Steps between C-alpha positions, in 0.01 A plus 500: 500500500421815304163534674669489840758760400228728364301457820803593711555806282135596551537434872796738514326783314141463610448251782119543542446410136738205531304367798175544312645300210616234743145460631307531172719280276380168650137617484532594132666165434207319662249706301675412172472121551147468350608693189793263456270198528267649240796572272618139526149373423461730198842397363405137540172548313673691218762224471221240488321692225823534302563126537149414379522738204841368387416132559392423141820645357713311750320174419587553134868533586558877513771600744560872570849621414721590791667839466 
């Protein structure tokens, strides 16, 4: 909702820039998809490494404290 209100405010003050944003926003969103996929893959690999490193301690009964 805030994005729409900001866009209308931009439309009121500078309509050419608002139209440019309206056209470029979906293109930038599409360009960011591969970076999101890479981020998900890297997070998964780091979680896997953390699980493998902490496996011996967890097998011995260690449970991390919850804060």
